[in-house]
C-alpha positions as a printed Julia matrix, in Angstrom:
185×3 Matrix{Float64}:
 -79.31   20.44  -40.23
 -79.05   20.59  -36.44
 -79.2    17.25  -34.66
 -81.31   17.63  -31.53
 -80.8    14.01  -30.48
 -79.91   13.96  -26.77
 -77.81   10.95  -25.8
 -77.19   10.53  -22.06
 -74.51    7.87  -22.64
 -72.42   10.32  -24.72
 -72.6    12.91  -21.97
 -71.7    10.43  -19.24
 -68.68    9.0   -21.07
 -67.02   12.42  -21.18
 -67.43   13.08  -17.49
 -64.49   13.67  -15.18
 -64.87   11.23  -12.31
 -63.45   10.99   -8.82
 -63.93    7.7    -6.98
 -63.79    7.71   -3.18
 -63.89    4.31   -1.48
 -64.65    3.88    2.22
 -62.74    0.59    2.45
 -63.74   -0.23    6.04
 -67.44    0.22    5.28
 -67.19   -1.94    2.18
 -64.94   -4.59    3.74
 -67.11   -5.15    6.81
 -70.34   -5.08    4.78
 -69.01   -7.76    2.4
 -67.78   -9.82    5.32
 -70.93   -9.62    7.46
 -73.54   -9.84    4.7
 -71.86  -12.18    2.21
 -69.06  -13.84    4.19
 -66.77  -12.75    1.4
 -64.31  -10.14    0.15
 -64.82   -7.59   -2.57
 -62.88   -7.51   -5.83
 -61.57   -3.93   -5.75
 -60.24   -4.13   -9.3
 -63.67   -4.97  -10.7
 -65.19   -2.32   -8.45
 -62.95    0.35   -9.97
 -63.87   -0.65  -13.53
 -67.58   -0.85  -12.71
 -67.74    2.55  -11.04
 -65.62    4.25  -13.67
 -67.77    2.83  -16.5
 -65.47    4.03  -19.27
 -65.39    7.63  -18.11
 -62.32    9.83  -17.52
 -60.74    9.05  -14.15
 -59.34   12.06  -12.34
 -58.61   10.25   -9.07
 -59.54    7.03   -7.3
 -58.8     7.09   -3.59
 -59.21    4.16   -1.2
 -59.37    5.11    2.47
 -57.98    2.45    4.8
 -57.81    2.19    8.59
 -55.01   -0.09    9.79
 -54.38   -1.93   13.01
 -50.81   -1.15   14.0
 -49.8    -4.79   14.54
 -51.43   -6.14   11.36
 -48.78   -6.55    8.64
 -51.23   -8.3     6.28
 -52.81   -4.94    5.52
 -49.57   -3.73    3.9
 -49.97   -6.36    1.16
 -53.63   -5.37    0.7
 -52.62   -1.71    0.32
 -50.05   -2.64   -2.33
 -52.71   -4.56   -4.25
 -55.02   -1.53   -4.15
 -52.2     0.62   -5.55
 -51.56   -1.86   -8.37
 -55.24   -1.69   -9.31
 -54.93    2.1    -9.7
 -56.1     3.45   -6.37
 -54.3     6.13   -4.43
 -54.37    4.82   -0.86
 -54.8     6.99    2.2
 -54.17    5.14    5.41
 -54.29    5.88    9.1
 -53.93    3.82   12.23
 -56.86    2.66   14.29
 -56.94    4.68   17.53
 -57.66    2.9    20.79
 -59.22    5.19   23.39
 -58.39    4.97   27.11
 -61.74    3.24   27.72
 -60.77    0.48   25.25
 -63.1     1.52   22.43
 -61.66    2.04   18.98
 -61.96    4.99   16.58
 -61.02    4.74   12.96
 -62.94    6.23   10.11
 -62.22    8.5     7.2
 -65.54   10.37    7.04
 -63.95   13.8     7.49
 -61.05   12.98    5.14
 -63.43   11.82    2.41
 -65.51   14.97    2.84
 -62.47   17.24    2.65
 -61.05   15.45   -0.4
 -64.32   15.46   -2.34
 -65.02   19.12   -1.6
 -61.46   20.13   -2.53
 -61.95   18.48   -5.94
 -65.54   19.58   -6.61
 -64.47   22.06   -9.33
 -62.4    19.41  -11.14
 -65.1    16.73  -11.25
 -68.39   16.24  -13.02
 -69.2    13.11  -11.01
 -68.25   12.02   -7.53
 -68.52    8.28   -6.96
 -68.88    7.53   -3.26
 -68.46    3.88   -2.37
 -70.0     3.63    1.07
 -73.34    2.99    2.71
 -72.69    5.34    5.63
 -75.57    7.74    6.25
 -73.15   10.25    7.75
 -72.34   11.2     4.14
 -75.83   12.58    3.38
 -74.86   16.24    4.1
 -71.74   15.79    1.94
 -73.8    14.39   -0.95
 -76.2    17.32   -0.69
 -73.31   19.82   -0.66
 -71.63   18.18   -3.68
 -74.9    18.29   -5.62
 -75.42   21.95   -4.64
 -71.98   22.6    -6.16
 -73.01   21.05   -9.47
 -71.64   17.51   -9.12
 -73.48   14.36  -10.01
 -73.12   12.01   -7.01
 -73.25    8.27   -7.53
 -73.33    6.01   -4.49
 -72.29    2.34   -4.69
 -72.74    0.03   -1.72
 -74.38   -3.12   -0.42
 -78.06   -2.24   -0.19
 -78.5    -4.25    3.04
 -76.02   -2.03    4.88
 -76.84    1.32    3.28
 -78.67    4.21    4.82
 -81.99    4.87    3.08
 -81.3     8.59    3.41
 -78.0     8.17    1.51
 -79.74    6.27   -1.29
 -82.35    9.02   -1.53
 -79.76   11.83   -1.47
 -77.62   10.39   -4.29
 -78.13   11.44   -7.89
 -77.84    7.77   -8.74
 -77.58    4.7    -6.52
 -76.19    1.3    -7.53
 -76.29   -1.75   -5.28
 -73.08   -3.75   -5.41
 -73.85   -7.17   -6.77
 -72.46  -10.51   -5.7
 -70.51  -10.76   -8.97
 -67.99   -8.37   -7.4
 -67.28  -10.8    -4.57
 -64.41  -13.25   -4.56
 -66.58  -15.94   -2.93
 -68.97  -15.91   -5.87
 -66.11  -16.08   -8.38
 -64.72  -19.2    -6.68
 -68.18  -20.8    -6.59
 -68.71  -20.09  -10.3
 -65.36  -21.73  -11.14
 -66.28  -24.79   -9.04
 -69.57  -25.11  -10.89
 -67.85  -24.82  -14.3
 -65.25  -27.43  -13.29
 -67.99  -29.77  -12.04
 -69.91  -29.38  -15.31
 -66.77  -30.17  -17.34
 -66.2   -33.44  -15.43
């Protein structure tokens, strides 16, 4: 007898997933909205959700004189991210330029035939045309970000949108431990 039972979870768990993290967007959103830092290890596990990881790439912009970022990059690598890094460019007028929008677009499009799902971790509305192109090429596109700093157009364009919760923040983890320790006393 043929089983016509359709189970979405079974389909999703066999997907090939690429995770593309706009670190600057995430870092500054966590800092400005929550006065905290994000737990990138938990983020990777949450976005992967038990599926087959093809690649997880974290895109970082570095200030040339900031050695603390080297340690951060090593931590990202230990968590399982491939890290792509470039230096922040200071223009003659003193303004700074440093984003990976084009690099993320090129990387995702170059992998479109190897992925069932693209996970984009960013709230940047500049990615809407990329999301539409990925979907037109048959990819499911999941966007993860802080809702407060996410373009409404990006949320609408995604196949699925997930707001990053405070449980992924280090600040909240420390507060939870303090509460537990206080309750034990």
